C-alpha positions as a LaTeX table, in Angstrom:
\begin{tabular}{lrrr}
\hline
Residue & $x$ (\AA) & $y$ (\AA) & $z$ (\AA) \\
\hline
Unk1 & 0.40 & 8.12 & $-93.30$ \\
Unk2 & 3.29 & 9.52 & $-91.51$ \\
Unk3 & 0.91 & 11.92 & $-89.30$ \\
Unk4 & $-1.39$ & 8.67 & $-88.75$ \\
Unk5 & 1.72 & 6.81 & $-87.78$ \\
Unk6 & 2.87 & 9.56 & $-85.54$ \\
Unk7 & $-0.54$ & 9.76 & $-83.81$ \\
Unk8 & $-1.07$ & 6.03 & $-83.13$ \\
Unk9 & 2.76 & 5.52 & $-81.84$ \\
Unk10 & 1.88 & 8.72 & $-79.32$ \\
Unk11 & $-1.53$ & 7.06 & $-78.22$ \\
Unk12 & 0.56 & 3.80 & $-77.92$ \\
Unk13 & 3.53 & 5.63 & $-75.84$ \\
Unk14 & 0.62 & 7.45 & $-73.71$ \\
Unk15 & $-1.37$ & 4.22 & $-72.95$ \\
Unk16 & 1.85 & 2.47 & $-71.89$ \\
Unk17 & 3.14 & 5.01 & $-69.93$ \\
Unk18 & $-0.27$ & 4.99 & $-68.11$ \\
Unk19 & $-0.20$ & 1.41 & $-67.55$ \\
Unk20 & 3.11 & 1.42 & $-66.13$ \\
Unk21 & 2.24 & 4.20 & $-63.65$ \\
Unk22 & $-0.88$ & 2.53 & $-62.58$ \\
Unk23 & 0.94 & $-0.95$ & $-62.51$ \\
Unk24 & 3.89 & 0.60 & $-60.46$ \\
Unk25 & 1.64 & 1.96 & $-57.90$ \\
Unk26 & $-0.46$ & $-1.29$ & $-57.58$ \\
Unk27 & 2.99 & $-2.92$ & $-56.78$ \\
Unk28 & 4.02 & $-0.39$ & $-54.33$ \\
Unk29 & 0.74 & $-0.44$ & $-52.63$ \\
Unk30 & 1.12 & $-4.26$ & $-52.27$ \\
Unk31 & 4.38 & $-4.25$ & $-51.01$ \\
Unk32 & 3.71 & $-1.53$ & $-48.77$ \\
Unk33 & 3.98 & $-2.48$ & $-44.87$ \\
Unk34 & 0.40 & $-1.60$ & $-44.38$ \\
Unk35 & $-1.12$ & $-3.53$ & $-46.90$ \\
Unk36 & 1.55 & $-6.63$ & $-46.00$ \\
Unk37 & 0.61 & $-5.96$ & $-42.36$ \\
Unk38 & $-3.13$ & $-6.29$ & $-42.63$ \\
Unk39 & $-2.53$ & $-9.38$ & $-44.49$ \\
Unk40 & $-0.21$ & $-10.89$ & $-42.21$ \\
Unk41 & $-2.46$ & $-10.22$ & $-39.02$ \\
Unk42 & $-5.62$ & $-11.33$ & $-40.45$ \\
Unk43 & $-5.97$ & $-14.66$ & $-38.16$ \\
Unk44 & $-9.09$ & $-14.93$ & $-37.34$ \\
Unk45 & $-9.39$ & $-18.60$ & $-36.14$ \\
Unk46 & $-8.48$ & $-19.96$ & $-32.87$ \\
Unk47 & $-4.50$ & $-20.32$ & $-32.00$ \\
Unk48 & $-5.14$ & $-24.07$ & $-31.80$ \\
Unk49 & $-6.18$ & $-24.10$ & $-35.22$ \\
Unk50 & $-2.81$ & $-22.88$ & $-36.53$ \\
Unk51 & $-0.56$ & $-25.30$ & $-34.53$ \\
Unk52 & $-2.61$ & $-27.85$ & $-35.79$ \\
Unk53 & $-2.49$ & $-26.83$ & $-39.15$ \\
Unk54 & 1.67 & $-25.99$ & $-39.05$ \\
Unk55 & 1.87 & $-29.71$ & $-37.91$ \\
Unk56 & 5.46 & $-30.44$ & $-38.07$ \\
Unk57 & 6.76 & $-27.20$ & $-39.57$ \\
Unk58 & 5.45 & $-25.10$ & $-36.47$ \\
Unk59 & 8.78 & $-23.52$ & $-36.05$ \\
Unk60 & 9.49 & $-22.65$ & $-39.68$ \\
Unk61 & 6.12 & $-21.21$ & $-39.92$ \\
Unk62 & 6.43 & $-19.35$ & $-36.53$ \\
Unk63 & 9.88 & $-17.86$ & $-37.94$ \\
Unk64 & 7.92 & $-16.58$ & $-41.14$ \\
Unk65 & 4.96 & $-14.99$ & $-38.89$ \\
Unk66 & 7.47 & $-13.36$ & $-36.70$ \\
Unk67 & 9.24 & $-11.92$ & $-39.86$ \\
Unk68 & 5.84 & $-10.81$ & $-41.03$ \\
Unk69 & 5.26 & $-8.93$ & $-37.90$ \\
Unk70 & 8.52 & $-7.25$ & $-37.80$ \\
Unk71 & 7.89 & $-6.02$ & $-41.27$ \\
Unk72 & 4.69 & $-4.80$ & $-40.65$ \\
Unk73 & 5.64 & $-2.98$ & $-37.21$ \\
Unk74 & 8.79 & $-1.37$ & $-38.83$ \\
Unk75 & 8.16 & 2.23 & $-38.91$ \\
Unk76 & 4.79 & 2.65 & $-38.33$ \\
Unk77 & 4.09 & 0.99 & $-34.99$ \\
Unk78 & 3.13 & 4.46 & $-33.41$ \\
Unk79 & 0.49 & 4.82 & $-35.84$ \\
Unk80 & $-1.36$ & 1.30 & $-35.59$ \\
Unk81 & $-4.95$ & 1.76 & $-34.51$ \\
Unk82 & $-6.45$ & $-0.29$ & $-31.82$ \\
Unk83 & $-8.10$ & $-2.82$ & $-34.32$ \\
Unk84 & $-4.51$ & $-3.32$ & $-35.66$ \\
Unk85 & $-2.98$ & $-3.95$ & $-32.36$ \\
Unk86 & $-5.63$ & $-6.31$ & $-31.71$ \\
Unk87 & $-4.33$ & $-8.41$ & $-35.16$ \\
Unk88 & $-1.00$ & $-7.67$ & $-33.94$ \\
Unk89 & $-1.20$ & $-9.23$ & $-30.50$ \\
Unk90 & $-2.98$ & $-12.25$ & $-32.13$ \\
Unk91 & $-0.12$ & $-12.85$ & $-34.81$ \\
Unk92 & 2.16 & $-12.42$ & $-31.53$ \\
Unk93 & $-0.14$ & $-15.26$ & $-29.83$ \\
Unk94 & $-0.04$ & $-17.49$ & $-32.64$ \\
Unk95 & 3.85 & $-17.45$ & $-33.21$ \\
Unk96 & 4.49 & $-18.10$ & $-29.53$ \\
Unk97 & 2.11 & $-21.12$ & $-29.57$ \\
Unk98 & 3.80 & $-22.45$ & $-32.62$ \\
Unk99 & 7.37 & $-22.14$ & $-31.21$ \\
Unk100 & 7.46 & $-20.76$ & $-27.44$ \\
Unk101 & 11.32 & $-21.36$ & $-27.67$ \\
Unk102 & 11.95 & $-18.52$ & $-30.28$ \\
Unk103 & 13.52 & $-15.75$ & $-29.17$ \\
Unk104 & 13.33 & $-13.01$ & $-31.39$ \\
Unk105 & 9.49 & $-13.38$ & $-30.67$ \\
Unk106 & 9.32 & $-12.74$ & $-26.99$ \\
Unk107 & 11.90 & $-9.96$ & $-27.07$ \\
Unk108 & 9.38 & $-8.13$ & $-29.85$ \\
Unk109 & 6.49 & $-9.00$ & $-27.35$ \\
Unk110 & 8.34 & $-6.90$ & $-24.86$ \\
Unk111 & 9.60 & $-4.43$ & $-27.22$ \\
Unk112 & 5.92 & $-3.50$ & $-28.66$ \\
Unk113 & 3.16 & $-4.34$ & $-26.57$ \\
Unk114 & 3.43 & $-2.46$ & $-23.04$ \\
Unk115 & 5.57 & 0.28 & $-24.49$ \\
Unk116 & 3.90 & 1.35 & $-27.65$ \\
Unk117 & 0.66 & $-0.46$ & $-27.73$ \\
Unk118 & 0.11 & 0.34 & $-23.77$ \\
Unk119 & $-0.67$ & $-3.41$ & $-23.17$ \\
Unk120 & 1.36 & $-4.77$ & $-20.24$ \\
Unk121 & $-0.99$ & $-7.24$ & $-19.12$ \\
Unk122 & $-1.51$ & $-8.51$ & $-22.50$ \\
Unk123 & 2.38 & $-8.85$ & $-22.63$ \\
Unk124 & 2.35 & $-10.63$ & $-19.51$ \\
Unk125 & $-0.28$ & $-12.98$ & $-20.77$ \\
Unk126 & 1.89 & $-13.79$ & $-23.85$ \\
Unk127 & 5.35 & $-14.02$ & $-21.88$ \\
Unk128 & 4.02 & $-16.62$ & $-19.17$ \\
Unk129 & 4.16 & $-19.79$ & $-21.62$ \\
Unk130 & 7.69 & $-18.46$ & $-22.39$ \\
Unk131 & 8.64 & $-18.03$ & $-18.83$ \\
Unk132 & 7.23 & $-21.52$ & $-18.22$ \\
Unk133 & 8.87 & $-23.33$ & $-21.07$ \\
Unk134 & 12.42 & $-21.53$ & $-21.11$ \\
Unk135 & 12.93 & $-22.29$ & $-17.51$ \\
Unk136 & 16.87 & $-22.09$ & $-18.23$ \\
Unk137 & 16.39 & $-18.48$ & $-19.32$ \\
Unk138 & 16.19 & $-15.62$ & $-16.96$ \\
Unk139 & 15.02 & $-12.83$ & $-19.49$ \\
Unk140 & 11.68 & $-13.65$ & $-19.81$ \\
Unk141 & 10.80 & $-13.97$ & $-16.19$ \\
Unk142 & 12.66 & $-10.45$ & $-15.95$ \\
Unk143 & 10.39 & $-9.02$ & $-18.56$ \\
Unk144 & 7.02 & $-10.14$ & $-16.49$ \\
Unk145 & 8.81 & $-8.60$ & $-13.28$ \\
Unk146 & 9.42 & $-5.60$ & $-15.09$ \\
Unk147 & 5.90 & $-5.07$ & $-16.47$ \\
Unk148 & 4.45 & $-5.59$ & $-13.10$ \\
Unk149 & 6.64 & $-3.08$ & $-11.76$ \\
Unk150 & 6.88 & $-0.29$ & $-14.36$ \\
Unk151 & 3.64 & $-0.43$ & $-16.23$ \\
Unk152 & 1.10 & $-2.14$ & $-13.41$ \\
Unk153 & 2.76 & $-0.83$ & $-9.99$ \\
Unk154 & 2.28 & $-4.42$ & $-8.51$ \\
Unk155 & 5.59 & $-4.53$ & $-6.39$ \\
Unk156 & 4.65 & $-7.67$ & $-4.92$ \\
Unk157 & 4.24 & $-9.77$ & $-8.19$ \\
Unk158 & 7.42 & $-8.04$ & $-9.45$ \\
Unk159 & 9.47 & $-9.33$ & $-6.66$ \\
Unk160 & 8.26 & $-12.67$ & $-7.13$ \\
Unk161 & 9.44 & $-12.58$ & $-10.87$ \\
Unk162 & 12.48 & $-10.77$ & $-9.94$ \\
Unk163 & 13.30 & $-13.74$ & $-7.52$ \\
Unk164 & 12.80 & $-16.57$ & $-9.81$ \\
Unk165 & 14.83 & $-14.77$ & $-12.71$ \\
Unk166 & 17.88 & $-14.30$ & $-10.23$ \\
Unk167 & 17.68 & $-17.97$ & $-9.21$ \\
Unk168 & 17.67 & $-19.07$ & $-13.02$ \\
Unk169 & 20.98 & $-19.89$ & $-14.41$ \\
Unk170 & 22.98 & $-16.43$ & $-15.44$ \\
Unk171 & 20.46 & $-14.67$ & $-13.63$ \\
Unk172 & 22.03 & $-11.26$ & $-12.51$ \\
Unk173 & 22.38 & $-11.01$ & $-8.94$ \\
Unk174 & 21.14 & $-7.47$ & $-8.99$ \\
Unk175 & 17.65 & $-9.00$ & $-9.66$ \\
Unk176 & 18.05 & $-10.47$ & $-6.07$ \\
Unk177 & 18.61 & $-7.25$ & $-4.67$ \\
Unk178 & 15.62 & $-5.68$ & $-6.52$ \\
Unk179 & 13.60 & $-8.20$ & $-5.50$ \\
Unk180 & 14.32 & $-7.80$ & $-1.81$ \\
Unk181 & 13.76 & $-4.52$ & $-1.85$ \\
Unk182 & 10.43 & $-4.59$ & $-3.67$ \\
Unk183 & 9.32 & $-7.12$ & $-0.43$ \\
Unk184 & 10.52 & $-4.68$ & 1.78 \\
Unk185 & 8.59 & $-1.73$ & 0.21 \\
Unk186 & 5.60 & $-4.10$ & 0.27 \\
Unk187 & 5.92 & $-4.60$ & 3.94 \\
Unk188 & 7.63 & $-8.06$ & 3.42 \\
Unk189 & 11.21 & $-7.39$ & 4.71 \\
Unk190 & 11.49 & $-11.24$ & 6.34 \\
Unk191 & 10.46 & $-12.50$ & 2.96 \\
Unk192 & 13.03 & $-10.42$ & 1.56 \\
Unk193 & 15.76 & $-11.54$ & 4.00 \\
Unk194 & 14.92 & $-15.17$ & 3.82 \\
Unk195 & 15.43 & $-14.92$ & $-0.10$ \\
Unk196 & 18.67 & $-13.42$ & 0.03 \\
Unk197 & 20.05 & $-15.69$ & 2.60 \\
Unk198 & 18.96 & $-18.63$ & 0.19 \\
Unk199 & 20.93 & $-16.36$ & $-2.85$ \\
Unk200 & 23.79 & $-16.12$ & $-0.83$ \\
Unk201 & 24.23 & $-19.61$ & $-0.21$ \\
Unk202 & 24.16 & $-20.61$ & $-3.91$ \\
Unk203 & 27.42 & $-18.70$ & $-4.52$ \\
Unk204 & 30.72 & $-19.11$ & $-3.92$ \\
Unk205 & 32.38 & $-15.73$ & $-4.67$ \\
Unk206 & 33.15 & $-13.85$ & $-1.49$ \\
Unk207 & 32.21 & $-10.48$ & $-3.16$ \\
Unk208 & 28.67 & $-11.79$ & $-4.31$ \\
Unk209 & 28.74 & $-13.10$ & $-0.27$ \\
Unk210 & 29.59 & $-9.56$ & 1.06 \\
Unk211 & 26.96 & $-8.07$ & $-1.25$ \\
Unk212 & 24.01 & $-10.05$ & 0.17 \\
Unk213 & 25.23 & $-9.72$ & 3.81 \\
Unk214 & 25.04 & $-6.09$ & 3.41 \\
Unk215 & 21.86 & $-6.22$ & 1.89 \\
Unk216 & 20.53 & $-8.67$ & 4.36 \\
Unk217 & 21.97 & $-6.31$ & 7.53 \\
Unk218 & 19.92 & $-3.39$ & 5.55 \\
Unk219 & 16.63 & $-5.54$ & 5.42 \\
Unk220 & 17.26 & $-6.83$ & 8.85 \\
Unk221 & 17.07 & $-2.94$ & 9.73 \\
Unk222 & 14.22 & $-2.37$ & 8.10 \\
Unk223 & 12.11 & $-5.46$ & 9.82 \\
Unk224 & 12.86 & $-4.18$ & 12.97 \\
Unk225 & 11.41 & $-0.60$ & 12.28 \\
Unk226 & 8.37 & $-2.19$ & 11.01 \\
Unk227 & 8.10 & $-4.26$ & 13.92 \\
Unk228 & 8.21 & $-1.25$ & 15.81 \\
Unk229 & 5.72 & 0.50 & 13.48 \\
Unk230 & 2.97 & $-2.01$ & 13.59 \\
Unk231 & 3.41 & $-1.71$ & 17.71 \\
Unk232 & 3.02 & 1.69 & 17.37 \\
Unk233 & $-0.06$ & 1.45 & 15.21 \\
Unk234 & $-1.64$ & $-0.92$ & 17.21 \\
Unk235 & $-1.64$ & 1.30 & 20.02 \\
Unk236 & $-2.52$ & 4.64 & 18.22 \\
Unk237 & $-4.45$ & 3.62 & 15.31 \\
Unk238 & $-2.12$ & 5.01 & 12.54 \\
Unk239 & 1.61 & 5.50 & 11.53 \\
Unk240 & 4.22 & 7.61 & 13.17 \\
Unk241 & 5.02 & 10.86 & 11.84 \\
Unk242 & 8.86 & 10.00 & 11.69 \\
Unk243 & 11.09 & 7.01 & 12.73 \\
Unk244 & 12.46 & 9.17 & 15.77 \\
Unk245 & 8.75 & 9.10 & 17.17 \\
Unk246 & 9.42 & 5.23 & 17.74 \\
Unk247 & 12.25 & 6.21 & 20.26 \\
Unk248 & 10.39 & 8.91 & 22.15 \\
Unk249 & 7.29 & 6.49 & 22.93 \\
Unk250 & 9.46 & 3.62 & 23.73 \\
Unk251 & 8.23 & 1.20 & 20.86 \\
Unk252 & 11.94 & 1.08 & 19.59 \\
Unk253 & 15.00 & 1.03 & 22.01 \\
Unk254 & 17.66 & 2.13 & 19.78 \\
Unk255 & 17.39 & 2.83 & 15.88 \\
Unk256 & 19.18 & 0.25 & 13.73 \\
Unk257 & 22.35 & 0.75 & 11.69 \\
Unk258 & 21.96 & 1.15 & 8.20 \\
Unk259 & 24.99 & $-0.07$ & 6.33 \\
Unk260 & 24.62 & 2.42 & 3.40 \\
Unk261 & 23.49 & 5.50 & 5.28 \\
Unk262 & 23.14 & 7.48 & 8.61 \\
Unk263 & 19.51 & 6.62 & 8.81 \\
Unk264 & 16.60 & 5.04 & 7.08 \\
Unk265 & 14.31 & 6.52 & 4.99 \\
Unk266 & 10.56 & 6.70 & 5.75 \\
Unk267 & 7.42 & 8.08 & 4.07 \\
Unk268 & 3.92 & 7.26 & 4.21 \\
Unk269 & 4.16 & 4.25 & 6.16 \\
Unk270 & 7.14 & 2.66 & 4.41 \\
Unk271 & 10.74 & 2.35 & 5.23 \\
Unk272 & 13.50 & 2.23 & 2.95 \\
Unk273 & 17.37 & 1.67 & 3.60 \\
Unk274 & 18.01 & 3.73 & 0.55 \\
Unk275 & 16.18 & 6.99 & $-0.54$ \\
Unk276 & 12.70 & 7.21 & $-1.96$ \\
Unk277 & 12.89 & 8.03 & $-5.72$ \\
Unk278 & 10.37 & 10.96 & $-5.70$ \\
Unk279 & 11.05 & 14.46 & $-4.37$ \\
Unk280 & 10.53 & 15.32 & $-1.19$ \\
Unk281 & 12.17 & 12.45 & 0.52 \\
Unk282 & 13.77 & 12.89 & 3.84 \\
Unk283 & 17.61 & 12.18 & 3.01 \\
Unk284 & 20.40 & 12.70 & 5.16 \\
Unk285 & 24.00 & 12.14 & 3.72 \\
Unk286 & 26.96 & 10.94 & 5.61 \\
Unk287 & 29.30 & 13.52 & 7.07 \\
Unk288 & 32.38 & 12.53 & 7.99 \\
Unk289 & 31.25 & 9.28 & 9.71 \\
Unk290 & 33.40 & 6.78 & 7.93 \\
Unk291 & 30.54 & 4.82 & 6.47 \\
Unk292 & 31.36 & 3.30 & 2.87 \\
Unk293 & 29.27 & 5.38 & 0.55 \\
Unk294 & 25.88 & 3.98 & $-1.37$ \\
Unk295 & 25.99 & 3.21 & $-4.97$ \\
Unk296 & 23.25 & 4.64 & $-6.92$ \\
Unk297 & 19.76 & 2.77 & $-6.63$ \\
Unk298 & 19.50 & $-0.76$ & $-7.98$ \\
Unk299 & 23.32 & $-0.88$ & $-8.80$ \\
Unk300 & 25.66 & $-3.53$ & $-7.27$ \\
Unk301 & 28.32 & $-2.61$ & $-4.72$ \\
Unk302 & 31.02 & $-1.68$ & $-6.75$ \\
Unk303 & 33.51 & $-2.24$ & $-4.21$ \\
Unk304 & 32.59 & $-5.34$ & $-3.94$ \\
Unk305 & 31.89 & $-6.98$ & $-6.95$ \\
Unk306 & 34.86 & $-7.48$ & $-9.75$ \\
\hline
\end{tabular}
């Protein structure tokens, strides 16, 4: 009897342990980000359906959906397949439609779609309604401009959004400078000047006015050179090999002064008032001429700002 009881006990223990291990594995699988993510991201119906279904609880539903997205992406975003990113993108679209004002959602869109998923255009499409609705906030507009500039290499579109971001409450003045610079690179120095003049009219701070005046002066020089280059192209059918050529051919009477450097910078038909970021750009530093030094590109004039 004792042997039989021992065998029954051992068998029961083995079965219990087996059941425990199986149940534990099942529970861990159900709690895993992968399983939770797939369940959360399965949103096959049109976005409008979820808006109607959520009704008065749309804000709360958007919050829960965002939390599910965050839990799904945490630690495994780099390993997602194209199909999984499609589902994440759909989840972002639903969350944004449910509550376009919820800030963590649009921050997550920018953090993941253009960078990890390599989907800048899709990120822009999702950020557009946020940019339109959150018209007091500069950041969604800046994100769109950044995606155009950094990922899509569309300076003209980037400049438009940077201008809008700079004009919004608390928009960094630096964005105005960046927008004007991109306008100049796109051959729209006049538009950049007009924009900086409008921005200068909105501030009472002398430091900001001086910064704008300096940038305007730099762009006015770019505009003079662009007009001279246009006359040169009209006559010779090509860009001048260097800016000094415009002086030799008589298309430019005098080289305009650059408030930051000893000269303007020229490459492939494009004129800048600061050096090109790529290697091989023609750069001449100030040499004992008493000009104030130029701060690093895309930074404000530190001597003029508080």
